C-alpha positions in Angstrom: 77.9 121.8 85.9 77.5 118.3 84.6 74.4 119.2 82.5 76.5 121.9 80.7 79.3 119.4 80.1 76.8 116.9 78.7 75.4 119.6 76.4 78.9 120.3 75.0 79.4 116.6 74.6 76.1 116.1 72.8 76.8 119.0 70.5 80.2 117.6 69.7 78.8 114.1 69.0 76.2 115.5 66.6 78.8 117.6 64.8 81.1 114.6 64.3 78.2 112.5 63.2 77.1 115.1 60.7 80.7 115.6 59.4 81.1 111.8 59.0 77.9 111.5 56.9 78.9 114.6 54.9 82.4 113.2 54.1 80.9 109.8 53.2 78.4 111.5 50.9 80.9 113.6 49.1 83.5 110.8 48.9 81.3 109.4 46.1 81.7 112.7 44.2 85.4 112.9 44.7 86.0 109.3 43.9 84.3 109.9 40.5 86.3 113.1 40.0 89.6 111.4 40.8 88.7 108.5 38.6 87.9 110.9 35.8 91.2 112.7 36.3 93.3 109.5 36.2 91.4 108.3 33.1 91.5 111.7 31.3 87.7 112.3 31.6 85.6 115.1 33.0 83.6 113.3 35.6 80.3 114.5 37.1 79.5 118.0 35.7 75.8 118.2 35.2 74.1 118.4 38.6 74.9 121.8 40.0 78.1 123.8 39.6 81.0 121.5 38.8 78.7 118.6 39.5 78.7 119.3 43.3 75.0 118.3 43.6 75.6 114.8 42.2 75.7 113.1 45.6 72.2 114.6 46.4 71.0 113.4 43.0 72.3 109.9 43.7 70.7 109.9 47.1 67.4 111.0 45.7 67.6 108.3 43.0 68.2 105.6 45.6 65.6 106.9 48.0 62.8 106.8 45.4 63.7 103.5 43.7 61.4 100.5 44.3 62.3 98.7 47.6 62.5 95.2 46.3 62.9 92.0 48.5 63.4 88.7 46.8 60.6 86.2 47.3 62.7 83.4 48.8 64.8 85.8 51.0 64.8 85.8 54.8 63.0 89.2 55.0 63.9 90.1 58.6 67.6 89.4 58.1 67.6 90.9 54.6 66.4 94.2 56.1 68.8 93.8 59.1 72.0 93.4 57.1 72.4 96.9 55.8 71.3 98.4 59.1 74.0 96.4 61.0 76.7 97.6 58.5 75.6 101.2 58.8 75.3 101.2 62.6 78.7 99.6 63.2 80.3 102.1 60.8 78.9 105.1 62.5 79.9 103.8 66.0 83.5 103.5 65.1 84.5 107.1 65.3 83.3 107.6 68.9 86.8 107.2 70.5 88.9 109.1 68.0 90.4 112.3 69.2 89.9 114.8 66.4 91.4 117.6 68.4 93.0 118.4 71.8 91.0 120.7 74.1 89.1 123.9 73.8 88.6 126.3 76.7 85.0 127.7 76.5 83.7 129.9 79.3 86.4 128.6 81.6 85.5 125.0 80.9 87.8 122.4 79.3 86.1 120.8 76.3 87.9 117.8 74.8 87.3 117.2 71.2 86.6 113.5 71.6 83.2 111.9 72.0 84.2 109.2 74.4 87.6 108.8 76.2 88.1 105.3 77.3 91.5 103.8 78.2 90.8 100.8 75.8 90.1 102.9 72.8 92.2 100.8 70.5 90.3 97.6 71.6 87.0 99.4 71.1 87.9 100.3 67.5 88.9 96.7 66.8 85.9 95.3 68.5 83.4 97.5 66.6 85.1 97.2 63.2 85.2 93.4 63.5 81.4 93.4 63.9 81.0 95.1 60.5 81.5 91.8 58.7 78.2 90.6 60.3 76.3 93.1 58.2 77.8 91.6 55.0 77.4 88.0 56.2 73.7 88.6 57.2 72.9 90.3 53.9 74.7 87.8 51.8 73.1 84.8 53.5 69.6 86.3 53.7 69.5 87.0 50.0 69.1 83.3 49.2 71.5 83.8 46.2 74.6 81.8 45.6 76.6 84.8 44.4 75.6 86.8 47.5 76.5 83.9 49.7 79.9 83.5 48.1 80.5 87.2 48.5 79.6 87.0 52.2 81.9 84.0 52.8 84.7 85.9 51.1 84.1 88.9 53.2 84.2 86.9 56.5 87.4 84.9 55.6 89.1 88.1 54.3 88.3 90.1 57.4 89.4 87.4 59.8 92.7 86.8 57.9 93.7 90.5 57.8 92.5 91.4 61.3 95.2 89.1 62.6 98.0 90.9 60.7 96.5 94.3 61.6 96.3 93.5 65.3 99.9 92.1 65.3 101.1 95.2 63.5 99.5 97.4 66.1 101.1 95.6 69.1 104.4 97.2 68.2 102.8 100.7 68.6 101.3 99.7 71.9 104.6 98.4 73.1 106.2 101.8 72.4 103.3 103.9 73.9 102.3 101.7 76.8 98.7 102.6 76.4 95.5 101.5 74.7 94.0 105.0 74.9 93.9 106.8 71.5 94.2 110.2 73.3 97.3 109.2 75.2 98.9 107.8 72.0 98.1 111.1 70.3 99.6 113.1 73.2 102.8 111.1 73.0 103.3 112.3 69.4 103.5 116.0 70.3 105.0 118.2 67.6 106.7 116.1 64.9 107.5 113.1 67.1 105.2 110.8 65.1 105.1 107.1 65.4 105.6 106.7 61.6 109.4 107.5 62.2 109.7 104.5 64.5 107.2 102.1 62.9 107.4 102.3 59.1 107.0 98.6 58.6 104.1 98.4 61.1 102.4 101.2 59.2 102.8 99.6 55.8 101.3 96.3 57.2 98.4 98.3 58.8 97.8 100.2 55.6 97.6 97.0 53.4 95.3 95.4 56.0 93.1 98.6 56.0 92.4 98.1 52.3 91.3 94.5 53.0 89.2 95.4 56.0 87.3 98.1 54.0 86.9 95.8 51.0 88.6 98.3 48.7 90.4 97.5 45.4 92.7 95.6 45.0 91.0 93.6 47.8 87.4 94.0 46.8 86.8 90.3 46.3 83.5 90.2 48.3 81.8 92.3 45.7 83.9 91.3 42.6 81.5 92.2 39.8 83.5 90.2 37.2 83.0 87.0 39.2 80.0 87.5 41.6 77.8 90.1 39.8 77.7 92.3 42.9 78.8 90.0 45.6 77.0 90.2 49.0 74.8 93.0 47.8 73.7 91.5 44.5 70.0 91.4 45.5 69.9 94.8 47.1 68.6 98.0 45.6 67.1 101.3 46.8 68.4 102.7 50.1 69.4 99.3 51.4 72.1 99.2 48.7 72.8 102.9 49.5 73.4 102.0 53.2 76.0 99.3 52.2 77.8 101.7 50.0 77.6 104.5 52.5 79.0 102.2 55.3 82.0 101.5 53.0 82.9 105.2 52.7 82.3 105.8 56.4 84.7 102.9 57.1 87.3 104.5 54.9 86.9 107.7 56.8 87.3 106.0 60.2 90.3 103.8 59.2 92.0 107.0 57.8 91.4 108.7 61.1 92.8 105.7 63.0 95.9 105.6 60.9 96.4 109.4 61.3 96.0 109.0 65.1 98.3 105.9 65.5 101.1 106.8 63.1 100.9 110.5 62.0 100.4 112.4 65.3 96.6 112.8 65.1 96.0 116.5 65.7 99.7 117.3 66.4 101.6 119.3 63.8 105.2 120.6 63.4 106.0 123.9 65.3 102.8 123.8 67.3 104.7 124.9 70.5 106.2 127.9 68.5 102.6 128.9 67.5 101.5 128.5 71.1 104.3 130.7 72.4 103.7 133.4 69.8 100.3 134.3 71.3 100.5 136.0 74.7 97.0 135.1 75.9 97.2 131.5 77.1 93.5 130.7 76.6 93.5 132.1 73.0 96.8 130.4 72.3 95.4 127.0 73.4 92.2 127.5 71.3 94.1 128.6 68.2 96.5 125.6 68.5 93.6 123.3 69.0 91.7 124.6 66.0 94.8 124.4 63.8 95.3 120.8 65.1 91.8 119.9 64.1 92.5 121.2 60.6 95.8 119.3 60.5 93.9 116.1 61.6 91.4 116.4 58.8 94.1 117.2 56.2 95.8 113.9 57.1 92.4 112.1 56.9 91.6 113.5 53.5 95.1 112.6 52.2 94.5 109.0 53.2 91.0 109.0 51.6 92.6 110.3 48.4 95.2 107.5 48.6 92.4 104.9 48.9 90.8 106.3 45.8 94.0 106.6 43.9 94.9 103.0 44.5 91.4 101.9 43.4 91.9 103.3 39.9 95.5 102.3 39.6 95.9 98.6 40.7 94.1 95.6 39.4 92.1 93.2 41.6 94.0 90.3 43.3 92.9 86.7 42.8 91.5 85.2 45.9 94.3 82.8 46.4 96.8 85.7 46.1 94.8 87.6 48.7 94.9 84.7 51.2 98.6 84.0 50.5 99.5 87.7 51.1 97.7 87.8 54.4 98.8 84.5 55.9 102.2 83.9 54.3 103.6 87.4 54.2 101.9 90.0 56.4 101.5 87.9 59.6 105.2 86.8 59.6 106.2 90.4 58.9 104.0 91.6 61.8 105.7 89.1 64.2 109.1 90.2 62.9 108.1 93.8 63.5 107.2 93.0 67.1 110.5 91.3 67.7 112.4 94.3 66.2 110.5 96.7 68.3 111.1 94.7 71.5 114.8 94.6 70.7 114.9 98.3 70.1 113.1 99.0 73.4 115.5 96.8 75.3 118.5 98.3 73.6 117.3 101.8 74.5 116.7 100.9 78.1 120.2 99.3 78.3 122.0 102.2 76.7 120.1 105.1 78.3 
């Protein structure tokens, strides 16, 4: 019994791991295509039909390039930096519920790698470790530009994690749980948290751009000021791992936002679809599969939004970045907590 459950869980983990890597791989392709569309260009169109083999060509190029380590670099840490960034990025999706529950051979199979009642804390804990990969790589390079990029990354992540955590407290006050599955289950149908927490979502979204080092908050790798920032000295697959980790982080933060604010795998009229099918097992499985599709549609829309903003807004100055985080987002997060608490008390008093 337990061995079969473990087998299902292992297969699910491998599938999610493969999907994560596939999405990260083809995010580079779609980023180029979206950039080309916005700038009235064609984009990749040489490698394969419509340029669909371009990510494989890029991977081959990085894989076969010379693996160069600067003479004065700390070699052990120089190698460790990209590995830490990649490892932390792939660990983040373990607690995200990508679907509800399938019934296979009479067994209930939950579409979630690990269900822990502190899933939100796990996400925050793991994501906050990602900056160590940037710090280690920037410091080990023995390059002033790399070190400046690493310091920027650390201070930026610390500053925006505060506002992100405070914005999330309001959601936790409403749901009363740190489990991502419970938070998803409480948003059944169209009862999504975004209707109750629009300000909290906007704060979380802005912080997500800073946490993933995306434009307009890509100061740690600002090529106009720091050549390449923390990965200036990197090439070959070590550089590829840093870039890959960034796209995985975008995928993960998109999944987290979909779960916390947009109902995760829930979609409108899901109960109507369930009731329209007479067989309860088939009805459950059909609704679950449609829910998985709905979850990934939400994730892809957020990924598109990340790319759209990159090619639309200019980069902030560093003082503007810090001022936005400390002087605006943190006070707004505290205000959002107070408004949420007042709303909960008022609801309890009236009803």
